[in-house]
C-alpha positions as CSV (number, residue, x, y, z in Angstrom):
1,M,36.2,23.1,-1.8
2,P,32.4,22.9,-1.6
3,V,30.5,26.1,-1.7
4,G,27.3,27.1,0.0
5,T,24.1,28.2,-1.8
6,T,24.7,29.0,-5.4
7,A,22.9,31.8,-7.2
8,V,22.6,31.5,-11.0
9,A,22.2,34.7,-12.8
10,G,21.3,34.6,-16.5
11,S,18.6,34.5,-19.1
12,I,15.2,32.9,-18.5
13,A,13.5,32.3,-21.8
14,T,11.2,30.2,-24.0
15,D,13.0,28.2,-26.6
16,H,11.5,27.8,-30.1
17,L,13.6,25.0,-31.6
18,M,13.6,24.0,-35.3
19,H,15.4,21.6,-37.5
20,F,16.7,22.1,-41.0
21,P,17.1,18.8,-43.0
22,G,20.4,19.7,-44.6
23,R,23.7,21.6,-44.0
24,F,23.9,25.3,-43.5
25,A,27.4,25.1,-45.0
26,D,26.1,23.9,-48.3
27,Q,23.9,27.0,-48.6
28,L,26.7,29.6,-48.1
29,V,28.3,31.2,-51.2
30,A,31.8,32.3,-50.2
31,E,31.9,35.2,-52.6
32,R,28.6,36.6,-51.2
33,L,28.9,36.3,-47.5
34,D,28.6,40.1,-47.2
35,R,25.1,39.8,-48.8
36,I,23.6,36.8,-47.1
37,S,19.9,36.5,-47.6
38,L,18.6,33.0,-46.8
39,S,15.4,31.4,-45.6
40,F,15.5,27.8,-44.4
41,L,12.4,25.6,-44.7
42,V,12.4,23.6,-41.5
43,D,10.7,20.3,-40.8
44,D,10.1,20.5,-37.1
45,L,9.2,23.0,-34.4
46,V,9.1,22.4,-30.6
47,V,8.7,25.0,-27.9
48,H,10.4,24.4,-24.6
49,R,11.4,26.2,-21.4
50,G,15.0,27.5,-21.6
51,G,17.4,30.3,-21.0
52,V,21.0,30.0,-19.8
53,G,20.2,30.8,-16.2
54,A,17.0,28.7,-16.0
55,N,18.7,25.7,-17.7
56,I,21.6,25.7,-15.3
57,A,19.4,26.2,-12.2
58,F,17.0,23.5,-13.4
59,G,19.9,21.0,-13.8
60,M,21.3,21.8,-10.3
61,G,17.8,21.4,-8.9
62,V,17.4,18.0,-10.5
63,L,20.7,17.0,-9.0
64,G,19.5,17.8,-5.5
65,Q,20.7,21.3,-5.0
66,R,18.6,24.4,-4.3
67,P,20.0,27.1,-6.6
68,V,18.7,30.6,-6.5
69,L,17.7,31.8,-9.9
70,V,18.4,35.4,-10.7
71,G,16.9,37.0,-13.8
72,A,14.0,39.1,-15.2
73,V,10.8,37.7,-16.7
74,G,7.5,38.9,-18.0
75,N,4.0,38.6,-16.7
76,D,3.7,35.2,-18.5
77,F,6.1,33.4,-16.1
78,D,3.6,31.6,-13.7
79,D,3.7,28.2,-15.3
80,F,7.4,28.4,-15.9
81,R,7.9,29.3,-12.2
82,A,5.9,26.4,-11.0
83,W,7.9,24.0,-13.2
84,L,11.2,25.3,-11.9
85,E,10.0,25.2,-8.3
86,R,8.9,21.6,-8.7
87,H,12.4,20.7,-9.8
88,G,14.2,22.3,-6.8
89,V,14.9,25.9,-8.0
90,E,14.4,28.8,-5.7
91,T,12.7,31.6,-7.8
92,G,12.3,34.2,-5.1
93,A,15.0,36.4,-6.6
94,V,13.3,36.5,-10.1
95,L,12.2,40.0,-11.1
96,V,8.8,40.1,-12.8
97,V,8.3,42.9,-15.2
98,D,4.5,43.3,-15.8
99,S,4.9,45.4,-18.9
100,A,7.1,42.9,-20.8
101,N,7.2,39.3,-22.1
102,T,9.6,36.7,-21.0
103,P,12.5,36.5,-23.5
104,R,12.3,34.3,-26.6
105,F,15.1,32.2,-28.0
106,T,14.6,31.0,-31.7
107,C,17.1,28.5,-33.0
108,T,17.5,26.3,-36.1
109,T,19.8,23.3,-36.1
110,D,21.0,21.6,-39.2
111,D,22.1,18.0,-39.8
112,D,25.7,18.8,-38.7
113,Q,24.4,20.1,-35.3
114,C,25.3,23.6,-36.4
115,Q,23.0,26.3,-35.2
116,L,21.6,29.7,-36.3
117,A,19.8,31.5,-33.6
118,S,18.2,34.8,-32.5
119,F,17.3,36.0,-29.0
120,Y,14.6,38.6,-28.1
121,P,15.4,40.0,-24.7
122,G,12.0,41.3,-23.6
123,A,12.0,41.6,-19.8
124,M,15.6,40.7,-19.6
125,T,16.6,44.3,-20.3
126,E,15.5,45.0,-16.7
127,A,17.9,42.5,-15.2
128,K,20.3,45.3,-14.5
129,N,18.0,46.5,-11.8
130,I,18.5,43.3,-9.8
131,A,20.9,43.9,-6.9
132,L,22.8,40.9,-5.5
133,A,23.3,42.2,-1.9
134,P,19.7,41.4,-0.8
135,I,20.0,37.9,-2.4
136,V,23.3,37.2,-0.7
137,E,21.8,38.2,2.6
138,R,18.6,36.3,2.2
139,F,19.9,33.1,0.9
140,G,23.5,33.0,2.2
141,T,24.9,32.9,-1.3
142,E,28.6,32.0,-1.5
143,L,28.9,31.7,-5.3
144,V,27.2,33.6,-8.1
145,L,27.3,32.2,-11.6
146,I,27.0,35.2,-14.0
147,G,25.7,33.8,-17.2
148,A,24.5,35.4,-20.5
149,S,21.9,38.1,-19.8
150,D,21.6,41.8,-20.3
151,P,25.2,42.9,-20.8
152,D,24.8,45.8,-18.4
153,A,23.4,43.5,-15.8
154,M,26.3,41.0,-16.3
155,V,28.9,43.7,-15.7
156,A,27.0,45.3,-12.8
157,Q,26.5,42.0,-11.0
158,T,30.1,41.0,-11.5
159,E,31.2,44.3,-10.0
160,E,28.8,43.9,-7.1
161,A,30.0,40.3,-6.4
162,R,33.5,41.6,-6.1
163,A,32.4,44.4,-3.8
164,L,30.5,42.0,-1.6
165,G,33.5,39.6,-1.5
166,V,31.3,36.8,-3.0
167,A,33.0,34.3,-5.3
168,F,31.7,34.4,-8.9
169,A,31.8,32.2,-12.0
170,A,32.0,33.9,-15.4
171,D,30.0,32.4,-18.2
172,P,29.5,35.1,-20.9
173,S,28.7,32.5,-23.6
174,Q,26.1,33.8,-26.1
175,Q,26.6,37.4,-25.2
176,L,30.3,37.5,-26.2
177,P,29.4,39.0,-29.7
178,R,27.7,41.9,-27.9
179,L,30.4,42.6,-25.3
180,D,33.4,44.9,-26.0
181,G,36.9,44.3,-24.7
182,D,36.5,46.3,-21.5
183,Q,33.3,44.4,-20.6
184,C,34.9,41.1,-21.3
185,R,37.9,41.9,-19.1
186,A,35.6,43.1,-16.3
187,L,33.6,39.9,-16.4
188,V,36.5,37.5,-16.4
189,D,39.1,39.1,-14.0
190,G,39.0,37.3,-10.6
191,A,36.4,34.7,-11.5
192,R,36.6,31.4,-9.5
193,Y,35.5,29.6,-12.6
194,L,35.5,30.7,-16.3
195,F,33.2,28.7,-18.5
196,T,33.4,28.8,-22.3
197,N,33.2,26.5,-25.3
198,E,36.2,26.3,-27.6
199,Y,34.8,28.9,-30.0
200,E,33.9,31.3,-27.2
201,W,37.4,30.8,-25.7
202,E,39.0,32.0,-28.9
203,L,36.7,34.9,-29.2
204,L,37.3,35.8,-25.5
205,T,41.1,35.9,-26.0
206,R,40.7,38.1,-29.0
207,K,38.3,40.5,-27.3
208,T,40.2,40.8,-24.0
209,G,43.6,41.1,-25.6
210,W,44.8,38.5,-23.0
211,D,46.5,35.3,-24.1
212,A,45.8,32.0,-22.4
213,D,48.5,32.4,-19.8
214,E,47.2,35.8,-18.8
215,I,43.6,34.7,-18.5
216,T,44.7,31.6,-16.5
217,R,46.6,33.9,-14.0
218,R,43.4,36.0,-13.5
219,V,40.9,33.1,-12.8
220,G,40.7,30.2,-10.5
221,L,40.0,27.6,-13.2
222,R,39.2,28.0,-16.9
223,I,36.9,25.3,-18.1
224,T,36.5,24.9,-21.8
225,T,34.0,22.5,-23.3
226,L,35.2,21.0,-26.5
227,S,32.1,19.6,-28.1
228,D,32.5,15.9,-28.8
229,K,36.1,16.0,-27.7
230,G,35.2,16.6,-24.1
231,V,36.4,19.3,-21.7
232,R,39.7,20.8,-20.6
233,I,40.3,22.4,-17.2
234,V,43.3,24.6,-16.6
235,G,44.3,26.5,-13.5
236,A,47.2,28.7,-12.4
237,D,48.0,26.1,-9.7
238,G,49.1,23.7,-12.4
239,T,45.8,22.0,-12.8
240,D,45.5,20.6,-16.4
241,I,42.7,18.0,-16.8
242,E,41.4,16.7,-20.1
243,L,38.3,14.5,-20.1
244,G,36.3,12.8,-22.8
245,V,32.5,12.7,-23.2
246,V,29.9,10.2,-22.2
247,P,29.0,8.8,-25.6
248,A,25.5,9.7,-26.7
249,R,23.1,6.9,-27.6
250,A,21.2,9.3,-29.9
251,I,21.5,13.0,-30.8
252,K,18.3,15.0,-30.5
253,D,19.3,18.6,-30.1
254,P,22.4,20.4,-28.8
255,T,20.5,23.3,-27.3
256,G,21.5,23.6,-23.6
257,V,24.2,21.0,-23.6
258,G,26.8,23.4,-22.3
259,D,24.3,24.5,-19.6
260,G,23.9,20.9,-18.6
261,F,27.6,20.5,-18.2
262,R,27.7,23.6,-16.0
263,A,24.8,22.3,-13.9
264,G,26.5,19.0,-13.4
265,F,29.9,20.5,-12.6
266,L,28.5,23.1,-10.0
267,A,26.2,20.5,-8.4
268,G,29.1,18.1,-8.2
269,V,31.4,20.7,-6.5
270,D,28.5,21.7,-4.2
271,G,28.1,18.0,-3.3
272,G,31.7,17.7,-2.3
273,L,33.2,16.2,-5.4
274,S,36.7,17.1,-6.7
275,V,36.9,19.3,-9.7
276,E,37.7,16.3,-11.9
277,R,34.8,14.2,-10.6
278,A,32.4,17.2,-10.8
279,A,33.4,17.7,-14.5
280,Q,32.8,14.0,-15.2
281,L,29.3,14.3,-13.7
282,G,28.9,17.4,-16.0
283,T,29.8,15.4,-19.1
284,L,27.0,12.9,-18.2
285,V,24.4,15.6,-17.8
286,A,25.5,17.3,-21.0
287,T,25.0,14.0,-22.9
288,L,21.6,13.5,-21.3
289,V,20.6,17.0,-22.6
290,L,21.9,16.1,-26.0
291,E,19.8,13.0,-26.1
292,T,16.6,15.0,-25.3
293,D,14.4,17.5,-27.1
294,G,14.6,20.6,-24.9
295,A,17.2,21.7,-22.4
296,Q,14.9,21.0,-19.4
297,E,13.3,17.7,-20.4
298,W,16.1,15.3,-19.3
299,T,16.1,12.9,-16.3
300,I,18.9,11.1,-14.6
301,S,18.9,7.6,-13.0
302,P,21.8,6.1,-10.9
303,T,20.7,2.6,-12.1
304,S,20.9,3.4,-15.8
305,D,23.5,6.3,-15.9
306,L,26.2,5.2,-13.5
307,P,27.2,2.4,-15.8
308,R,27.6,5.0,-18.5
309,L,29.9,7.0,-16.3
310,R,31.9,3.9,-15.5
311,D,32.3,3.1,-19.2
312,A,33.3,6.6,-20.1
313,H,35.5,7.6,-17.1
314,G,36.4,4.4,-15.3
315,A,35.3,2.5,-12.2
316,A,36.9,4.9,-9.7
317,A,35.0,7.9,-11.1
318,A,31.7,6.0,-11.0
319,T,32.4,4.9,-7.4
320,D,33.2,8.4,-6.2
321,I,30.2,10.0,-7.9
322,E,27.7,7.3,-7.0
323,P,27.0,8.3,-3.4
324,V,26.8,12.0,-4.2
325,L,24.4,11.3,-7.1
326,R,22.2,8.9,-5.0
327,A,22.1,11.4,-2.1
328,A,21.3,14.3,-4.4
329,L,18.4,12.3,-5.9
330,G,17.2,11.0,-2.6
331,R,17.6,7.4,-3.6
332,P,19.3,4.5,-1.7
C-alpha cells in the first residue's frame, strides 16, 4: 500500500573515498589479528556528499519523491543543502549545529570491493534533540525510515514514531556494532520494513537473541540485500521473494549501494508499485550507484535503463515499472 510523505532520518556526511590496489585479506596475519597495525598506501582519493540519510533521500528525490531529510549537520552545510534541494529533497527538518562540523566518512576499498571505514560523527551527536512530532505535523509524514545515526537518536526516534502511531522502517546498518541487544530489539520491534545486508542480518540475530522466525513475526517485511546475489524479502504473511541483481557494466565503488536500493524500493512503494516491483526498481538504482564514483552522482534514464530492468527481471517487470519511473522523472 502506498504511503504518504516519507521522512528519512540518518547520517548526513561528507565521504572521503579511497582505493587500495590489492586485497586486504592478503595483508592479514591470522595469528596476529589481536595486534593489527596496518597502513594502506592508496592510489586514489575522491570526496563526495554522502551519509545514509542523505543518500537515501537524494535517491528518492531523483526518482520524483519529496522526502523529508532528518539529521544534524554543521555550519558548513550550505552547499550540500542546495545540492539536495535541487534534487528534490526537503531539508527543512535538518538541524544545523553552529559549533560543529558535518560528519565525515572515510572509507578505503580494495580490489575485492571489501571496505575498511571510519566515521566521525561531529554534529550528528545532536541528532537526538530532533523531535519527530513537529515534522510529522508539518509535512504529513506517514513513514519514517530510521537509518544509521547517533544511537541515542535512533532509539528515541523509533520510540517516538511508535508513540505517534507513525509507521517506521528500521535500517540500523553501520551502527549495529555500536548498538547493544536492548537497543537492537527496540529498533526492530514493530517496524513496517527491516533493511539489512546479509552480514548485518546475521549480526542482528546474534545481538537481539531472536531467530529469523521471531524477527519475521515482529516486522512487516524483512528485506535483506545479498550483494551480487540480489535481495530476499520475507514477511509473516507468507511473502518470500528472491530477486537477482541488475548486472553492472562496470564497478566503480560500492559505497552507498545499499542506500540506493532503499531509495529505489521506498520510491517505488510510494509510487504505487508492489513490493516485488519496488524491490526490482531498487536493484536498478543499486547498480547505478555501483557504477558511479560517489553515492549521489548517479543518474537514471528510462530510455537506457528500462531495457536493463527488462533483461534482469523480465518484460512484465519493466512494463509495470515504466509508467511509474517516467512519471517520477517527469518524462513522457
